[in-house]
N, C-alpha and C positions, 0 to 999 in steps of 0.2 A: 504494500499499499504507499503510495507516495504522499507528499504533503499536500498535493491538490485534491487528493481523493478523501482526505480525513475531514470530518465536519469542523468547521470553524469554532473557535472559542466561544463566539457570541451565539452560535446556534446551540452548542451544548449548555451554555448558561441559561438560555430561554427555555430549553426543554427541562432543565432541572427546576427553573422557576415555576414553570407550568405544572409539573409533577407536584411541587410543594403545595401550590394553590389548590390543586385538586384534593390532595390528602387532608388539607386543613377544611376544606368545605365538606368533605366526607365526615370528618370528626365532628364538626359543628352540627350537622344533620342528625348524625347518631346521638349526640347529647341532647339534642331537642326531643327526639324521639324517646330516649329514656325518660326524661322529665315528664313528658305526656303520659307514658305509661305508669310512671309512679304516682301521678296525680289521679289517674283513673283507679288505680288499685287501692290507694290509700284513701282517697277522697276526704270527706268531712270526718269519718270515723277516725282516722289517724290523728287529725288535729284535736278532737275532742279527747282522745285518750292520752295526749301528751300531758306531761306534768306541768303545772302552772305554778311559778313563783309568786307567792303572795306578799311575804316580808322577810327582810333580812336585817339582822341587828349585830352590829360589830361588838364583840366583848374583849378584843385585844387586837394586836397587829395582824395576828394570823387565825383567829378564832371568830366564828360567827354562829348565831342561832338563825335557822332558816325555817319558814313556815312554807310548805309546798302543798297545793292541792292536786289530788290524783284519784281519779275515778270516785268523785264525790267525798273524799275524805280529806281531812287537813292532817298533815304530819309535821311535827316539829322535829327538826334534825340539828345536830350539833356538827359544825364543819371546822376542821383544823388541819394543820399541816400533816398530821398523822392519819387522817382519814375522815370518813363521815359516819357519825353514830345516830341511831334511832333513839329518840327521847320519849315522844308521845304521839298519839293519834286521837282525833276527835271527829265524830260525825259518822253516820251510817247512810243517811239519805243524801242522794245527789243534790248539791246546791248549784244554783246558777252561776255561771262565771261572771266576774266583775267587769263592767265595761269601761 
């Protein structure tokens, strides 16, 4: 193969750029499709089932008391650098979320 038969550097660069644009567009479409599938599968039930932070009180530089509502019950948790500790829970009837 001679130098005149080899593709020019500009042609190689254009081909590489075109391939990169194609791969990025394909990845973007795949991510959008995944997001739509997750929204359909989860729907409002997943949002309703998610824990909701109600209140947080600092006790020290790295310690907090946190109130979390999950599935209609309020939980009091102690959060520190060493982990999360269950302290108490309250309520058995589902309560409407705060707006």
